[in-house]
KOLNUTOR-929662 format. One record per residue (C-alpha): residue number from 1; residue in one letter; x negated, y, z negated. Coordinates in steps of 0.25 Angstrom, whole numbers. Example, Ala and Ser with C-alpha at 12.3 -4.5 7.8 and 13.67 -1.06 7.14 Angstrom:
BEGIN
SITE   k r     x     y     z
SITE   1 A   -49   -18   -31
SITE   2 S   -55    -4   -29
% end
This chain:
BEGIN
SITE   k r     x     y     z
SITE   1 M    81  -602  -485
SITE   2 K    71  -594  -476
SITE   3 E    59  -602  -483
SITE   4 N    64  -613  -476
SITE   5 I    65  -606  -463
SITE   6 K    50  -601  -466
SITE   7 I    45  -615  -467
SITE   8 A    53  -621  -456
SITE   9 L    47  -609  -446
SITE  10 L    33  -610  -452
SITE  11 G    36  -627  -448
SITE  12 I    40  -622  -434
SITE  13 I    25  -615  -431
SITE  14 A    16  -622  -436
SITE  15 L    25  -635  -429
SITE  16 T    24  -625  -416
SITE  17 L     9  -622  -419
SITE  18 V     6  -638  -421
SITE  19 I    13  -640  -408
SITE  20 D     9  -630  -401
SITE  21 T    -6  -634  -404
SITE  22 F    -7  -646  -404
SITE  23 I     3  -652  -395
SITE  24 L     5  -642  -383
SITE  25 D   -12  -639  -383
SITE  26 E   -12  -654  -381
SITE  27 S    -1  -656  -370
SITE  28 S    -2  -644  -361
SITE  29 S   -12  -642  -350
SITE  30 D   -22  -630  -354
SITE  31 L   -18  -621  -343
SITE  32 E    -2  -623  -347
SITE  33 N    -8  -620  -361
SITE  34 P   -15  -608  -363
SITE  35 K   -19  -608  -378
SITE  36 S   -27  -618  -374
SITE  37 N   -35  -610  -364
SITE  38 I   -45  -604  -374
SITE  39 V   -57  -604  -369
SITE  40 A   -68  -608  -379
SITE  41 N   -82  -610  -376
SITE  42 P   -90  -618  -362
SITE  43 T   -91  -631  -371
SITE  44 N   -77  -634  -370
SITE  45 Q   -73  -639  -357
SITE  46 N   -61  -634  -354
SITE  47 N   -63  -622  -362
SITE  48 I   -50  -626  -369
SITE  49 I   -49  -626  -385
SITE  50 T   -39  -638  -389
SITE  51 P   -39  -647  -399
SITE  52 N   -47  -660  -392
SITE  53 N   -55  -647  -388
SITE  54 P   -59  -636  -399
SITE  55 I   -66  -626  -398
SITE  56 T   -81  -626  -401
SITE  57 I   -88  -614  -404
SITE  58 E  -104  -612  -404
SITE  59 P  -111  -603  -412
SITE  60 P  -118  -592  -405
SITE  61 K  -133  -594  -407
SITE  62 M  -138  -584  -418
SITE  63 D  -154  -589  -414
SITE  64 N  -159  -574  -408
SITE  65 H  -173  -579  -405
SITE  66 N  -177  -581  -392
SITE  67 H  -182  -595  -390
SITE  68 D  -185  -594  -374
SITE  69 K  -196  -587  -382
SITE  70 P  -211  -595  -382
SITE  71 S  -214  -594  -398
SITE  72 T  -227  -591  -405
SITE  73 T  -234  -588  -417
SITE  74 V  -236  -578  -427
SITE  75 K  -247  -577  -436
SITE  76 F  -245  -564  -448
SITE  77 A  -258  -561  -456
SITE  78 E  -248  -560  -467
SITE  79 M  -232  -565  -470
SITE  80 S  -230  -556  -481
SITE  81 H  -234  -543  -489
SITE  82 N  -234  -538  -503
SITE  83 F  -232  -522  -505
SITE  84 G  -235  -523  -518
SITE  85 E  -229  -512  -526
SITE  86 I  -220  -502  -519
SITE  87 M  -211  -491  -523
SITE  88 Q  -198  -490  -519
SITE  89 D  -192  -483  -508
SITE  90 S  -208  -483  -501
SITE  91 K  -210  -488  -488
SITE  92 N  -221  -500  -488
SITE  93 T  -226  -505  -473
SITE  94 Y  -233  -518  -470
SITE  95 V  -238  -524  -456
SITE  96 F  -238  -539  -454
SITE  97 K  -248  -542  -444
SITE  98 F  -247  -555  -435
SITE  99 T  -251  -561  -424
SITE 100 N  -245  -570  -412
SITE 101 T  -254  -583  -415
SITE 102 G  -244  -591  -405
SITE 103 K  -247  -592  -389
SITE 104 E  -234  -582  -386
SITE 105 P  -229  -568  -387
SITE 106 L  -225  -564  -399
SITE 107 I  -211  -559  -399
SITE 108 I  -205  -553  -412
SITE 109 E  -190  -551  -410
SITE 110 N  -187  -546  -423
SITE 111 A  -193  -541  -438
SITE 112 T  -182  -539  -449
SITE 113 G  -185  -536  -464
SITE 114 S  -177  -543  -475
SITE 115 C  -170  -529  -478
SITE 116 G  -169  -517  -473
SITE 117 C  -182  -512  -483
SITE 118 T  -190  -520  -475
SITE 119 V  -192  -516  -459
SITE 120 P  -202  -523  -450
SITE 121 T  -207  -518  -438
SITE 122 Y  -215  -526  -428
SITE 123 P  -218  -529  -414
SITE 124 K  -208  -528  -400
SITE 125 H  -217  -532  -392
SITE 126 P  -226  -547  -389
SITE 127 I  -235  -551  -397
SITE 128 A  -244  -557  -386
SITE 129 P  -253  -571  -393
SITE 130 G  -264  -567  -402
SITE 131 E  -259  -552  -405
SITE 132 T  -256  -547  -418
SITE 133 G  -242  -539  -423
SITE 134 D  -237  -531  -432
SITE 135 I  -224  -531  -441
SITE 136 E  -224  -520  -450
SITE 137 V  -215  -521  -462
SITE 138 V  -211  -508  -468
SITE 139 Y  -204  -512  -483
SITE 140 S  -198  -500  -488
SITE 141 P  -190  -504  -502
SITE 142 G  -179  -493  -505
SITE 143 K  -176  -494  -519
SITE 144 Q  -179  -509  -520
SITE 145 Q  -187  -513  -533
SITE 146 G  -195  -523  -538
SITE 147 E  -201  -536  -529
SITE 148 Q  -195  -537  -516
SITE 149 N  -199  -548  -504
SITE 150 K  -193  -544  -490
SITE 151 T  -196  -552  -477
SITE 152 V  -199  -548  -462
SITE 153 S  -192  -558  -453
SITE 154 I  -200  -559  -439
SITE 155 T  -192  -566  -429
SITE 156 A  -201  -570  -416
SITE 157 N  -205  -580  -406
SITE 158 T  -211  -590  -416
SITE 159 E  -208  -600  -422
SITE 160 P  -201  -600  -432
SITE 161 H  -194  -588  -428
SITE 162 I  -193  -577  -441
SITE 163 T  -207  -575  -448
SITE 164 T  -205  -570  -462
SITE 165 L  -212  -560  -468
SITE 166 N  -210  -554  -482
SITE 167 I  -213  -543  -489
SITE 168 S  -214  -538  -504
SITE 169 A  -217  -529  -514
SITE 170 V  -213  -525  -532
SITE 171 V  -206  -512  -527
SITE 172 K  -207  -502  -538
SITE 173 T  -198  -489  -541
SITE 174 P  -204  -475  -542
% end
């Protein structure tokens, strides 16, 4: 008997939800039914969510690059460097040299290593057309062993926006 009561109550609840959702929302005005006055987004004409006027969510723009900046070109003397054999827990530095070969100032927004063991330092000021600059990369392998390949990603007002530099080494144990 208790089971029949539970089923009946669930049926009543489900029927109430269906009536409230589909029948009442379509037949009552927006001002009389506060549930349908949910603000969705500016592109939704009445800012109302109903089955006939569903919400549209636009994802945030993930592109952090400022495309208003004029693009330029950059030329690196070398795109990769091999440290050869190095020891664990050592500090190894290499300087990548580049030239702004474009007609606009080069603005480096960021430089990141592929792991915490690869740390680049880059100029924070604009590099004028024809000027040169340096990106210093310090590779500290810690307890890594064997052949290692790491990257440094340079984000700038170039096309493409990201330039990848490579470093490699064979890390030996003491």
